[in-house]
C-alpha positions as a printed Julia matrix, in Angstrom:
223×3 Matrix{Float64}:
 48.73   -84.94   99.04
 46.27   -87.74   99.65
 43.38   -85.35   99.07
 45.05   -83.78   96.04
 45.86   -87.09   94.34
 42.28   -88.34   93.97
 42.02   -91.25   91.56
 40.32   -90.18   88.3
 37.68   -92.34   86.63
 38.85   -93.55   83.22
 37.08   -96.87   82.7
 33.41   -97.77   82.46
 34.18  -101.38   83.39
 34.16  -101.54   87.2
 36.82  -104.25   87.37
 39.29  -102.31   85.22
 38.66   -99.08   87.12
 39.17  -100.94   90.41
 42.49  -102.37   89.23
 43.59   -98.94   87.99
 42.67   -97.46   91.39
 44.88  -100.07   93.1
 47.89   -98.92   91.09
 47.04   -95.25   91.6
 46.64   -95.56   95.38
 49.77   -97.7    95.66
 51.8    -94.86   94.15
 50.13   -92.29   96.42
 50.8    -94.46   99.48
 54.46   -94.79   98.49
 54.85   -91.02   98.19
 53.06   -90.19  101.45
 54.93   -92.92  103.37
 58.29   -91.78  101.97
 57.6    -88.24  103.17
 56.48   -89.51  106.6
 59.63   -91.64  106.9
 61.91   -88.74  105.99
 63.1    -90.44  102.81
 63.38   -86.97  101.28
 65.94   -84.55  102.69
 65.3    -80.88  103.43
 68.72   -79.28  103.03
 68.04   -75.81  101.68
 71.28   -75.41   99.67
 70.74   -78.69   97.83
 67.1    -77.9    97.19
 67.88   -74.35   95.97
 70.51   -75.7    93.56
 68.02   -78.12   91.97
 65.17   -75.62   92.11
 67.21   -73.12   90.08
 67.82   -75.72   87.36
 64.12   -76.55   87.39
 63.16   -72.87   87.08
 65.53   -72.4    84.15
 63.88   -75.31   82.33
 60.38   -74.03   83.09
 61.27   -70.48   82.0
 62.33   -71.72   78.58
 59.35   -74.05   78.16
 56.32   -72.27   79.66
 53.89   -73.95   77.26
 54.8    -77.39   78.68
 54.2    -76.48   82.33
 50.68   -75.65   83.46
 51.74   -75.56   87.11
 54.86   -75.67   89.26
 56.28   -79.23   89.62
 56.68   -80.66   93.12
 60.45   -81.14   93.56
 61.73   -83.68   96.1
 65.3    -84.65   97.03
 65.62   -88.39   97.72
 68.28   -89.67  100.16
 69.01   -92.62   97.86
 72.64   -93.1    96.75
 71.42   -94.53   93.42
 72.55   -92.45   90.44
 69.05   -91.6    89.33
 66.01   -89.35   89.42
 62.4    -90.37   88.88
 59.07   -88.98   87.76
 55.94   -90.11   89.59
 53.37   -88.47   87.35
 51.05   -85.7    88.53
 53.92   -83.22   88.17
 56.04   -84.86   90.91
 59.81   -85.04   90.36
 62.39   -86.6    92.7
 66.17   -86.31   92.37
 68.46   -88.74   94.2
 71.5    -87.56   96.15
 73.43   -90.25   94.27
 72.93   -88.32   91.04
 74.35   -85.14   92.6
 77.39   -87.08   93.82
 77.98   -88.69   90.42
 77.3    -85.74   88.11
 80.37   -83.76   87.04
 78.49   -80.7    85.78
 75.29   -78.77   86.31
 74.37   -79.67   82.72
 74.43   -83.4    83.52
 71.98   -82.85   86.38
 69.82   -80.72   84.09
 69.79   -83.46   81.44
 68.46   -86.07   83.89
 65.92   -83.64   85.34
 64.71   -82.7    81.85
 64.33   -86.4    80.99
 62.18   -87.04   84.07
 60.15   -83.87   83.53
 59.5    -85.13   80.0
 58.04   -88.36   81.45
 55.59   -86.25   83.46
 54.73   -83.99   80.53
 54.03   -87.04   78.35
 51.92   -88.7    81.1
 53.97   -91.9    80.96
 53.23   -92.95   84.55
 49.49   -92.58   83.95
 49.65   -94.44   80.64
 51.58   -97.32   82.24
 49.02   -97.69   85.03
 46.16   -97.66   82.53
 47.86  -100.25   80.32
 48.48  -102.6    83.26
 44.88  -102.26   84.47
 43.54  -103.0    80.97
 45.89  -105.96   80.46
 45.2   -107.75   83.74
 41.42  -107.36   83.49
 41.12  -108.2    79.79
 39.13  -111.24   78.6
 42.19  -112.42   76.67
 44.36  -112.46   79.8
 41.65  -114.22   81.85
 41.14  -116.85   79.15
 44.87  -117.47   78.99
 45.04  -118.07   82.74
 41.92  -120.22   82.7
 43.37  -122.45   79.99
 46.47  -122.97   82.12
 44.48  -123.81   85.24
 42.2   -126.19   83.34
 45.17  -128.05   81.92
 46.59  -131.08   83.73
 50.02  -130.87   82.14
 52.64  -128.25   81.37
 51.11  -125.58   83.56
 54.43  -124.0    84.47
 55.75  -123.69   80.92
 52.42  -122.34   79.65
 52.16  -119.81   82.48
 55.76  -118.8    81.88
 54.98  -118.16   78.22
 52.02  -115.9    79.13
 54.12  -113.88   81.57
 57.06  -113.63   79.17
 54.69  -112.17   76.6
 53.46  -109.6    79.1
 57.0   -108.69   80.24
 58.13  -108.33   76.62
 55.22  -106.04   75.73
 55.77  -104.03   78.91
 59.48  -103.63   78.14
 58.66  -102.58   74.58
 56.31   -99.85   75.83
 58.96   -98.8    78.33
 61.55   -98.43   75.56
 59.14   -96.23   73.59
 58.59   -94.1    76.69
 62.34   -93.72   77.28
 62.97   -92.71   73.67
 60.14   -90.17   73.82
 61.47   -88.73   77.08
 65.03   -88.5    75.69
 63.79   -86.65   72.62
 61.64   -84.17   74.57
 64.41   -83.67   77.15
 66.77   -82.4    74.45
 64.05   -80.01   73.26
 63.49   -78.74   76.82
 67.22   -78.11   77.27
 67.56   -76.39   73.89
 64.65   -74.06   74.67
 66.3    -73.25   78.0
 69.74   -72.56   76.45
 71.27   -75.29   78.6
 74.22   -77.07   76.98
 73.76   -80.72   76.04
 76.57   -83.26   75.67
 75.46   -86.6    74.14
 78.37   -88.35   75.87
 76.61   -87.7    79.19
 74.14   -90.46   78.32
 76.97   -93.0    78.09
 78.51   -91.8    81.36
 75.19   -92.03   83.17
 74.56   -95.47   81.71
 77.86   -96.7    83.14
 76.95   -95.62   86.68
 75.42   -98.97   87.64
 78.17  -101.2    86.21
 79.3   -101.95   89.77
 75.98  -103.74   90.36
 76.55  -106.02   87.37
 79.93  -107.3    88.59
 80.31  -110.75   90.1
 80.29  -110.89   93.9
 83.66  -111.61   95.52
 82.09  -113.55   98.39
 79.03  -115.75   98.8
 75.71  -113.93   98.93
 75.16  -115.06  102.52
 78.21  -113.16  103.77
 76.72  -109.83  102.73
 73.72  -110.37  105.01
 75.54  -111.63  108.11
 74.86  -108.37  109.99
 71.15  -109.01  109.57
 71.41  -112.58  110.93
């Protein structure tokens, strides 16, 4: 994988290319380490179940898939799946536990496959590299450092602007992936229920609830 995921050269500016390479290699390191640490399970029945859904989607959308995606099954209990770019797709066990139908699993997989097809991971890395090496960003930081007063509030404003723009791009990406996912499912003759989006969105409500005890009590086992 390390040899296969060689960082491409997109930028003439050395600094921007270097920053982009940092993001690229960080993702590769995460993937390789996760495999080495057995973060992905190898239960054949689970894998075959997901692989069959994947093959059904590919069969109905051959023009979108130039090669076979790398499918991984993550041990995480989080109700989720994720695309890593470069045709890598991971599905969490938590999603399989939560999903009530094969179609719900297919919907999430199609959404993540759409992210890969649309090169969203690559675009995000390129945008971050360009932002953090831009003259505008450097000048903004320099003006904060040169100032004697209000550094915190000015720095906060710069970062809020970046976070807002990043979130805006992320929303566009999610909308694009949702739209393409429905197309992928339709081409594959896989049923689609819009209500599934609401059910999936409610999966993490437990994490938004107030804690019954103090935060410290939840970490007592870790001293």
